[in-house]
DOLUM-654771 format. One record per residue: residue in one letter; y negated, x negated, z of N, C-alpha, C in turn; residue number from 1. Coordinates in steps of 0.02 Angstrom, whole numbers, plus 32768, in hexadecimal, padded with zeros to 4 digits. Layout:
- a,Y,X,Z,Y,X,Z,Y,X,Z,NUM
...
This chain:
- m,E062,4BD9,292A,E06A,4B96,2946,E077,4B66,290C,1
- s,E05A,4B2B,290E,E063,4AFA,28DA,E0A9,4ADD,28DB,2
- t,E0BE,4AC0,28A3,E100,4AA2,28A0,E109,4A69,28D2,3
- p,E0D8,4A3B,28DA,E0E0,4A07,290D,E0EA,4A25,2954,4
- k,E0C7,4A5A,2963,E0CD,4A7A,29A5,E111,4A9C,29AC,5
- e,E12B,4AB8,2975,E16F,4AD5,2976,E1A2,4A9E,2982,6
- f,E19A,4A65,2960,E1C7,4A2D,296A,E1C4,4A15,29B3,7
- l,E187,4A12,29CF,E17E,49FC,2A14,E1A1,4A2C,2A44,8
- k,E19A,4A6C,2A38,E1BB,4A9E,2A62,E207,4A95,2A5F,9
- e,E222,4A8D,2A23,E26A,4A84,2A1C,E282,4A43,2A3D,10
- l,E25E,4A0E,2A30,E270,49CD,2A4E,E271,49D2,2A9B,11
- t,E23F,49F2,2AB7,E23A,49F9,2AFF,E274,4A22,2B1B,12
- e,E284,4A5A,2AFA,E2BB,4A84,2B10,E2FE,4A60,2B0B,13
- e,E30A,4A3F,2AD3,E349,4A1C,2AC8,E350,49E0,2AF7,14
- s,E318,49C2,2B0A,E31C,4986,2B34,E337,4996,2B7A,15
- v,E32F,49D3,2B91,E349,49E6,2BD3,E396,49E0,2BD3,16
- v,E3B5,49FC,2B9F,E3FE,49FA,2B9B,E416,49B3,2B8B,17
- t,E3F2,4990,2B60,E404,494C,2B4F,E404,4920,2B8D,18
- r,E3D2,4927,2BB6,E3CE,4900,2BF4,E409,4910,2C22,19
- k,E419,4951,2C29,E453,4964,2C53,E492,4942,2C3A,20
- m,E49B,4940,2BF8,E4D7,4922,2BDC,E4D7,48D7,2BE9,21
- l,E49F,48B6,2BDF,E49B,486E,2BEA,E4A5,485C,2C34,22
- e,E48E,4887,2C61,E496,487A,2CA9,E4E0,4878,2CBD,23
- r,E50B,4899,2C96,E552,489D,2CA7,E57C,4865,2C88,24
- v,E55E,483B,2C61,E583,4804,2C42,E59D,47D6,2C79,25
- p,E5DF,47CB,2C7A,E5FC,47A0,2CAE,E5F4,4756,2C9D,26
- e,E5D0,4733,2CC7,E5C5,46EB,2CBB,E606,46C4,2CB7,27
- d,E638,46D9,2CDC,E677,46B4,2CDB,E6A0,46C2,2C9C,28
- k,E687,46ED,2C70,E6AA,46FD,2C32,E67F,46EA,2BF5,29
- y,E64D,46C0,2BFE,E621,46AC,2BC7,E648,4691,2B8A,30
- d,E67F,466E,2B96,E6A4,4650,2B5E,E6D9,467F,2B41,31
- w,E6E3,46B9,2B5F,E716,46E8,2B47,E701,4706,2B04,32
- q,E732,470F,2AD8,E727,4731,2A99,E765,475B,2A8A,33
- p,E75C,4797,2A6E,E795,47C3,2A63,E7C2,47AD,2A29,34
- h,E7A8,4782,29FF,E7CE,476A,29C5,E7B0,4727,29B1,35
- q,E7D7,46FD,2992,E7BF,46BA,297F,E785,46BC,294E,36
- k,E77E,46F2,2928,E747,46F8,28F8,E70A,471A,2917,37
- s,E710,4730,2954,E6DA,4753,2977,E6AD,4722,299C,38
- m,E66F,4736,29A8,E643,470F,29D3,E65E,4711,2A1A,39
- s,E64C,46E0,2A41,E65C,46E1,2A88,E62C,4712,2AAB,40
- v,E63B,4723,2AE8,E60F,474F,2B0F,E5C9,4730,2B12,41
- k,E5C6,46EF,2B1F,E586,46CD,2B25,E55F,46CF,2AE4,42
- q,E581,46C3,2AAC,E55F,46C5,2A6B,E545,470B,2A5C,43
- l,E56F,473D,2A66,E55B,4781,2A57,E522,4799,2A85,44
- a,E529,478D,2AC5,E4F5,47A1,2AF4,E4B3,477D,2AE5,45
- g,E4B7,473D,2AD4,E47B,4718,2AC2,E45A,4734,2A84,46
- h,E483,4748,2A54,E468,4766,2A16,E445,47A8,2A26,47
- v,E465,47D1,2A4E,E445,4811,2A62,E403,4803,2A85,48
- a,E402,47D2,2AB1,E3C5,47C2,2AD7,E38D,47A8,2AAC,49
- e,E39D,4785,2A76,E369,4767,2A4C,E353,4794,2A12,50
- l,E379,47C8,2A03,E369,47F2,29CA,E323,4811,29CB,51
- p,E308,4825,2A04,E2C3,483F,2A02,E291,480D,29E7,52
- s,E2A0,47CC,29EA,E272,479A,29CF,E26B,47A0,2983,53
- w,E29A,47C2,2963,E294,47CD,291B,E25B,47FE,290D,54
- v,E24A,4829,293C,E210,4855,2934,E1D1,482A,2932,55
- s,E1CB,47FB,2960,E192,47CD,295F,E190,47A5,291F,56
- m,E1CB,478E,2909,E1CF,4766,28CC,E1B5,478D,2890,57
- a,E1BF,47CE,2890,E1A7,47F7,2858,E15C,47F1,2850,58
- f,E138,47EA,2886,E0EF,47E7,2883,E0D2,47A1,2880,59
- t,E0FC,476E,288A,E0E3,4729,288C,E0FC,46FE,2853,60
- t,E12B,4718,282B,E145,46F0,27F3,E14D,471D,27B6,61
- d,E157,46FE,277D,E165,4722,273F,E1AD,471A,2729,62
- e,E1D1,46EC,274A,E216,46E0,2737,E239,46B6,276C,63
- l,E27A,46B7,2769,E2A4,4688,278E,E2D5,466A,275C,64
- d,E2D2,4629,2756,E2FE,4605,2728,E330,45DD,2751,65
- f,E36F,45F4,2750,E3A3,45D2,2776,E3AB,4589,2762,66
- q,E39E,4579,2723,E3A7,4535,270C,E376,4505,272F,67
- g,E33B,451C,273C,E309,44F1,275B,E303,44F8,27A6,68
- n,E329,4526,27C2,E323,4535,280A,E368,453D,2828,69
- e,E385,4507,283E,E3C7,450B,285C,E3C2,4532,289D,70
- y,E3EF,4561,28A5,E3F0,458C,28E1,E40C,4567,291D,71
- t,E3E9,456B,2954,E400,4550,2993,E407,458A,29C4,72
- p,E444,4598,29D9,E44D,45CF,2A08,E426,45C4,2A48,73
- p,E411,45FA,2A68,E3EC,45F1,2AA7,E417,45CF,2ADC,74
- a,E3F7,45A7,2B04,E41A,4584,2B3B,E421,45B5,2B75,75
- l,E45D,45CC,2B80,E469,45FC,2BB6,E49E,45E0,2BE5,76
- e,E48A,45D6,2C22,E4B8,45BD,2C55,E4D2,45F6,2C81,77
- n,E4AA,462B,2C86,E4BB,4662,2CB3,E496,46A2,2C9E,78
- n,E4A0,46D7,2CC3,E481,4716,2CB1,E436,4716,2CBE,79
- h,E41F,46EC,2CEC,E3D7,46E5,2CF5,E3B7,46CC,2CB4,80
- d,E3D5,469B,2C95,E3BD,4682,2C54,E3C1,46B8,2C1F,81
- l,E3F9,46DD,2C1E,E404,4711,2BEC,E3CF,4748,2BF2,82
- l,E3C3,4760,2C2E,E392,4795,2C37,E34B,477B,2C2D,83
- g,E33F,473C,2C3E,E2FE,471E,2C30,E2F0,471B,2BE5,84
- l,E322,4708,2BBE,E31B,4707,2B75,E30C,474D,2B5B,85
- f,E332,477E,2B73,E326,47C3,2B5E,E2DF,47DA,2B70,86
- d,E2CA,47CE,2BAD,E287,47E3,2BC2,E250,47C1,2B99,87
- q,E25A,4781,2B8A,E229,475D,2B61,E227,4778,2B1A,88
- s,E261,4784,2AFC,E265,479F,2AB8,E246,47E4,2AB5,89
- l,E255,480D,2AE7,E23C,4851,2AEA,E1F0,4852,2AF3,90
- a,E1D7,4829,2B1F,E18F,4826,2B2C,E169,4813,2AEC,91
- g,E182,47E1,2AC8,E162,47CD,2A8A,E162,4804,2A56,92
- a,E19A,4828,2A50,E1A0,485F,2A20,E16F,4897,2A32,93
- k,E16C,48A9,2A71,E13F,48DE,2A87,E0F6,48CB,2A7A,94
- e,E0E6,488C,2A88,E0A2,4874,2A7E,E08D,487C,2A35,95
- k,E0B9,4869,2A08,E0AA,486E,29C0,E0A4,48B7,29AA,96
- l,E0D1,48E2,29C2,E0CF,4928,29AE,E093,494D,29CA,97
- e,E07C,4939,2A05,E042,495A,2A24,E003,4950,29FB,98
- i,DFFD,4918,29D7,DFC0,490B,29B0,DFCA,4915,2965,99
- a,E007,4922,2950,E015,4929,2908,DFF5,4967,28EC,100
- k,DFE3,4962,28AD,DFC8,499A,2887,DFF9,49AC,2850,101
- e,DFF2,49E7,2836,E020,49FF,2802,E024,49CE,27C8,102
- e,DFEB,49B3,27B4,DFEB,4985,277A,E00E,4943,2788,103
- d,E017,4932,27C8,E03B,48F5,27DA,E086,48FA,27CA,104
- l,E09F,4936,27BF,E0E6,4942,27B3,E0F9,493E,2769,105
- t,E0C8,493D,273C,E0D7,4943,26F5,E0E4,4902,26CF,106
- p,E0CC,48C8,26E5,E0DB,488A,26BF,E127,487C,26BD,107
- t,E13B,4858,268A,E181,4846,2682,E194,480C,26B0,108
- w,E1D0,4810,26CA,E1EC,47DB,26F3,E230,47C9,26D6,109
- l,E240,4788,26D2,E27E,4771,26B3,E2AA,474B,26E5,110
- l,E2EB,4756,26DF,E31D,472E,2700,E33F,4707,26C9,111
- k,E33E,46C4,26CF,E356,469A,2698,E385,4664,26B2,112
- n,E3AA,4649,2682,E3D0,460C,268D,E3C0,45E0,2651,113
- g,E38B,45B9,2658,E372,4592,261F,E355,45C1,25EB,114
- d,E36D,45BC,25AD,E355,45E7,2578,E375,462C,2577,115
- q,E3AA,4634,259D,E3CE,4674,259F,E3AC,46A4,25CF,116
- v,E396,46DD,25B5,E378,4711,25DF,E3B0,473D,25FA,117
- l,E3B8,473C,263C,E3EC,4763,265C,E3D5,47AA,266B,118
- m,E395,47B1,2679,E379,47F2,268A,E32F,47F2,2679,119
- s,E318,4827,265A,E2D1,4830,264D,E2BE,4876,2664,120
- l,E291,4878,2694,E27B,48B9,26AE,E233,48B4,26C5,121
- t,E217,48EC,26D5,E1D3,48EA,26F1,E1D6,48D1,2739,122
- k,E19D,48BE,2752,E19C,48A9,2799,E1B0,48E3,27C6,123
- g,E19E,4920,27B3,E1B5,495B,27D7,E200,4962,27D2,124
- g,E21C,4951,2799,E264,4953,2790,E286,4920,27BC,125
- l,E267,48E6,27C7,E283,48B4,27F4,E282,48CD,283C,126
- v,E24C,48EF,284F,E24A,490B,2893,E283,493D,289B,127
- r,E28C,496A,286A,E2C2,499B,286C,E306,4977,2870,128
- h,E30E,4942,2848,E34C,491B,2847,E359,48FD,288C,129
- a,E326,48E1,28AB,E32E,48C3,28EE,E343,48F8,2921,130
- l,E326,4932,291E,E339,4968,294C,E381,497D,293F,131
- s,E393,4985,2900,E3D7,499A,28EF,E40A,4965,2903,132
- q,E3FA,4927,28F8,E428,48F1,290B,E430,48ED,2957,133
- t,E3FB,48F9,297C,E400,48FA,29C5,E430,4930,29DB,134
- i,E429,496B,29C0,E455,49A3,29D2,E49D,4994,29BE,135
- h,E4A6,497A,2982,E4E9,496A,2968,E50C,4936,2994,136
- h,E4EA,48FF,29A2,E509,48C9,29C8,E50F,48DC,2A12,137
- r,E4E3,4906,2A2B,E4EB,491F,2A6F,E52B,4947,2A75,138
- a,E539,4971,2A43,E577,4997,2A43,E5B4,4968,2A3F,139
- q,E5AE,4934,2A17,E5E4,4903,2A13,E5EF,48E2,2A57,140
- l,E5B9,48D2,2A7A,E5BE,48B6,2ABD,E5E0,48E8,2AEC,141
- g,E5D2,4928,2AE3,E5F3,495B,2B0B,E63F,495A,2B02,142
- v,E656,494E,2AC5,E69E,4948,2AB9,E6BA,490B,2ADE,143
- y,E696,48D4,2ADB,E6AC,4898,2AFF,E6B3,48A8,2B4A,144
- l,E680,48C8,2B65,E681,48D8,2BAC,E6BB,4907,2BBC,145
- r,E6C8,4937,2B92,E700,4966,2B9D,E742,493F,2B9E,146
- l,E74A,4911,2B6E,E787,48E9,2B6C,E78F,48BD,2BA9,147
- l,E758,48AB,2BC9,E759,4883,2C06,E75B,48AF,2C44,148
- d,E762,48F1,2C3A,E766,4922,2C71,E727,4922,2C9D,149
- i,E6ED,491C,2C7C,E6AD,491F,2C9F,E68E,4963,2C8F,150
- p,E677,4988,2CC1,E65C,49CB,2CB5,E621,49CA,2C83,151
- i,E623,49FA,2C56,E5F0,4A00,2C22,E5BA,4A32,2C38,152
- p,E57B,4A1F,2C33,E546,4A4E,2C46,E540,4A86,2C12,153
- g,E528,4ABF,2C28,E519,4AF4,2BF8,E4E1,4ADC,2BCA,154
- t,E4E6,4AF0,2B8C,E4B4,4ADC,2B5B,E485,4B16,2B4B,155
- y,E49E,4B47,2B28,E476,4B82,2B16,E48D,4BBF,2B3D,156
- g,E4B5,4BB3,2B6F,E4D3,4BE5,2B99,E506,4BC3,2BC5,157
- p,E531,4BEA,2BE5,E563,4BCD,2C12,E594,4BA0,2BEE,158
- s,E5B3,4B72,2C13,E5EB,4B4B,2BFA,E627,4B5C,2C25,159
- a,E661,4B45,2C12,E69E,4B51,2C3A,E697,4B31,2C7F,160
- d,E66E,4AFD,2C83,E664,4ADA,2CC3,E62A,4AF5,2CEC,161
- e,E5FC,4B15,2CCA,E5C1,4B32,2CEC,E5B8,4B7A,2CD4,162
- p,E5E2,4BA7,2CEE,E5DF,4BED,2CD8,E5A0,4C12,2CEE,163
- n,E57E,4BF7,2D21,E540,4C17,2D39,E504,4BF2,2D1D,164
- f,E4FC,4BF6,2CDC,E4C6,4BD2,2CB8,E482,4BE7,2CD3,165
- s,E458,4BB5,2CDE,E414,4BC6,2CF3,E3E1,4B9A,2CD0,166
């Protein structure tokens, strides 16, 4: 199996658990944060929902320069918006991976802040980074949900809240 197809398989499998986690985000706790230095529930959930779009970005850009592109968080009023953002990000990522070829993963991609290079990796490395960041921040969201006493779905097996993983 080609690397883009392996990435597509992983993205598809991880998206099932990511969606379950996002579905449990309590709208009435969007402003809650576990610590003053932490993101709010809304910020973190929005970040998780938009991360698959970085897969698409790998194939449509050669860099992201923070200096020239001020970040605007997604406008989320409710979980319908949150899941819509996730579905849109995921669909775009899958679309790009379905047509990608091995050689599409080898060009260099840069994350910059003006002249400062923050990250230099291949486009395939950016896809891997986006998948890893999704998993990382999804787990962080799981901690938020646990602190809010919201049941956590099983991820790679049962959870304390869902012992009969299926």
